[in-house]
BAVEX-674774 format. One record per residue (C-alpha): residue number from 1; residue in three letters; x, y, z. Coordinates in steps of 0.5 Angstrom, whole numbers. Each point is the difference from the previous one (the first is absolute). Example, Ala and Ser with C-alpha at 12.3 -4.5 7.8 and 13.67 -1.06 7.14 Angstrom:
% BAVEX-674774
<node><resi>1</resi><resn>ALA</resn><X>25</X><Y>-9</Y><Z>16</Z></node>
<node><resi>2</resi><resn>SER</resn><X>2</X><Y>7</Y><Z>-2</Z></node>
This chain:
% BAVEX-674774
<node><resi>1</resi><resn>UNK</resn><X>48</X><Y>-12</Y><Z>7</Z></node>
<node><resi>2</resi><resn>UNK</resn><X>-2</X><Y>5</Y><Z>-5</Z></node>
<node><resi>3</resi><resn>UNK</resn><X>1</X><Y>7</Y><Z>2</Z></node>
<node><resi>4</resi><resn>UNK</resn><X>-4</X><Y>7</Y><Z>-1</Z></node>
<node><resi>5</resi><resn>UNK</resn><X>6</X><Y>2</Y><Z>-5</Z></node>
<node><resi>6</resi><resn>UNK</resn><X>-1</X><Y>-6</Y><Z>-5</Z></node>
<node><resi>7</resi><resn>UNK</resn><X>-8</X><Y>1</Y><Z>0</Z></node>
<node><resi>8</resi><resn>UNK</resn><X>1</X><Y>7</Y><Z>-2</Z></node>
<node><resi>9</resi><resn>UNK</resn><X>5</X><Y>-1</Y><Z>-5</Z></node>
<node><resi>10</resi><resn>UNK</resn><X>-4</X><Y>-6</Y><Z>-3</Z></node>
<node><resi>11</resi><resn>UNK</resn><X>-6</X><Y>5</Y><Z>0</Z></node>
<node><resi>12</resi><resn>UNK</resn><X>4</X><Y>6</Y><Z>-3</Z></node>
<node><resi>13</resi><resn>UNK</resn><X>3</X><Y>-4</Y><Z>-6</Z></node>
<node><resi>14</resi><resn>UNK</resn><X>-8</X><Y>-2</Y><Z>-2</Z></node>
<node><resi>15</resi><resn>UNK</resn><X>-3</X><Y>7</Y><Z>2</Z></node>
<node><resi>16</resi><resn>UNK</resn><X>4</X><Y>5</Y><Z>-3</Z></node>
<node><resi>17</resi><resn>UNK</resn><X>0</X><Y>7</Y><Z>3</Z></node>
<node><resi>18</resi><resn>UNK</resn><X>-5</X><Y>-3</Y><Z>6</Z></node>
<node><resi>19</resi><resn>UNK</resn><X>1</X><Y>3</Y><Z>7</Z></node>
<node><resi>20</resi><resn>UNK</resn><X>1</X><Y>-6</Y><Z>4</Z></node>
<node><resi>21</resi><resn>UNK</resn><X>0</X><Y>-1</Y><Z>8</Z></node>
<node><resi>22</resi><resn>UNK</resn><X>1</X><Y>-6</Y><Z>3</Z></node>
<node><resi>23</resi><resn>UNK</resn><X>0</X><Y>-2</Y><Z>7</Z></node>
<node><resi>24</resi><resn>UNK</resn><X>0</X><Y>-6</Y><Z>5</Z></node>
<node><resi>25</resi><resn>UNK</resn><X>-5</X><Y>2</Y><Z>5</Z></node>
<node><resi>26</resi><resn>UNK</resn><X>1</X><Y>-6</Y><Z>5</Z></node>
<node><resi>27</resi><resn>UNK</resn><X>8</X><Y>0</Y><Z>-2</Z></node>
<node><resi>28</resi><resn>UNK</resn><X>0</X><Y>-7</Y><Z>-1</Z></node>
<node><resi>29</resi><resn>UNK</resn><X>2</X><Y>-1</Y><Z>-7</Z></node>
<node><resi>30</resi><resn>UNK</resn><X>-6</X><Y>-3</Y><Z>-3</Z></node>
<node><resi>31</resi><resn>UNK</resn><X>-6</X><Y>5</Y><Z>1</Z></node>
<node><resi>32</resi><resn>UNK</resn><X>1</X><Y>6</Y><Z>-4</Z></node>
<node><resi>33</resi><resn>UNK</resn><X>-4</X><Y>6</Y><Z>-2</Z></node>
<node><resi>34</resi><resn>UNK</resn><X>1</X><Y>4</Y><Z>-7</Z></node>
<node><resi>35</resi><resn>UNK</resn><X>-3</X><Y>7</Y><Z>-2</Z></node>
<node><resi>36</resi><resn>UNK</resn><X>0</X><Y>1</Y><Z>-7</Z></node>
<node><resi>37</resi><resn>UNK</resn><X>-1</X><Y>6</Y><Z>-4</Z></node>
<node><resi>38</resi><resn>UNK</resn><X>0</X><Y>-1</Y><Z>-8</Z></node>
<node><resi>39</resi><resn>UNK</resn><X>-3</X><Y>3</Y><Z>-6</Z></node>
<node><resi>40</resi><resn>UNK</resn><X>-1</X><Y>-6</Y><Z>-3</Z></node>
<node><resi>41</resi><resn>UNK</resn><X>-5</X><Y>-2</Y><Z>5</Z></node>
<node><resi>42</resi><resn>UNK</resn><X>-5</X><Y>5</Y><Z>-3</Z></node>
<node><resi>43</resi><resn>UNK</resn><X>-6</X><Y>-3</Y><Z>-2</Z></node>
<node><resi>44</resi><resn>UNK</resn><X>1</X><Y>-6</Y><Z>3</Z></node>
<node><resi>45</resi><resn>UNK</resn><X>-4</X><Y>-3</Y><Z>6</Z></node>
<node><resi>46</resi><resn>UNK</resn><X>3</X><Y>-1</Y><Z>6</Z></node>
<node><resi>47</resi><resn>UNK</resn><X>0</X><Y>-8</Y><Z>-1</Z></node>
<node><resi>48</resi><resn>UNK</resn><X>3</X><Y>1</Y><Z>-6</Z></node>
<node><resi>49</resi><resn>UNK</resn><X>6</X><Y>4</Y><Z>3</Z></node>
<node><resi>50</resi><resn>UNK</resn><X>1</X><Y>-5</Y><Z>6</Z></node>
<node><resi>51</resi><resn>UNK</resn><X>0</X><Y>-6</Y><Z>-5</Z></node>
<node><resi>52</resi><resn>UNK</resn><X>5</X><Y>4</Y><Z>-4</Z></node>
<node><resi>53</resi><resn>UNK</resn><X>5</X><Y>1</Y><Z>6</Z></node>
<node><resi>54</resi><resn>UNK</resn><X>-2</X><Y>-8</Y><Z>2</Z></node>
<node><resi>55</resi><resn>UNK</resn><X>2</X><Y>-2</Y><Z>-6</Z></node>
<node><resi>56</resi><resn>UNK</resn><X>7</X><Y>4</Y><Z>0</Z></node>
<node><resi>57</resi><resn>UNK</resn><X>1</X><Y>-4</Y><Z>7</Z></node>
<node><resi>58</resi><resn>UNK</resn><X>-3</X><Y>-6</Y><Z>-1</Z></node>
<node><resi>59</resi><resn>UNK</resn><X>7</X><Y>-4</Y><Z>0</Z></node>
<node><resi>60</resi><resn>UNK</resn><X>1</X><Y>3</Y><Z>7</Z></node>
<node><resi>61</resi><resn>UNK</resn><X>-7</X><Y>-1</Y><Z>3</Z></node>
<node><resi>62</resi><resn>UNK</resn><X>1</X><Y>-7</Y><Z>-1</Z></node>
<node><resi>63</resi><resn>UNK</resn><X>5</X><Y>-1</Y><Z>6</Z></node>
<node><resi>64</resi><resn>UNK</resn><X>3</X><Y>7</Y><Z>2</Z></node>
<node><resi>65</resi><resn>UNK</resn><X>-6</X><Y>5</Y><Z>0</Z></node>
<node><resi>66</resi><resn>UNK</resn><X>-5</X><Y>-3</Y><Z>5</Z></node>
<node><resi>67</resi><resn>UNK</resn><X>-5</X><Y>6</Y><Z>0</Z></node>
<node><resi>68</resi><resn>UNK</resn><X>1</X><Y>7</Y><Z>-5</Z></node>
<node><resi>69</resi><resn>UNK</resn><X>-5</X><Y>5</Y><Z>2</Z></node>
<node><resi>70</resi><resn>UNK</resn><X>-1</X><Y>5</Y><Z>-6</Z></node>
<node><resi>71</resi><resn>UNK</resn><X>-2</X><Y>8</Y><Z>-1</Z></node>
<node><resi>72</resi><resn>UNK</resn><X>0</X><Y>1</Y><Z>-7</Z></node>
<node><resi>73</resi><resn>UNK</resn><X>-2</X><Y>6</Y><Z>-4</Z></node>
<node><resi>74</resi><resn>UNK</resn><X>1</X><Y>4</Y><Z>-7</Z></node>
<node><resi>75</resi><resn>UNK</resn><X>1</X><Y>7</Y><Z>4</Z></node>
């Protein structure tokens, strides 16, 4: 089972200087919510921002993460 810390570390490694908060609202280890503020999201659509995050976690989303809600923005 993947942990909040593992998700956060993977995102932080791919998104330097981002502010990242991860939660597991259902406390089941499979449904997560991420709030990410990252300057590199500027001039990217919401869809592009989410695609970027999903690409980083694509392996984990195959079996370990059932759902990932996102709130992304540049500032």
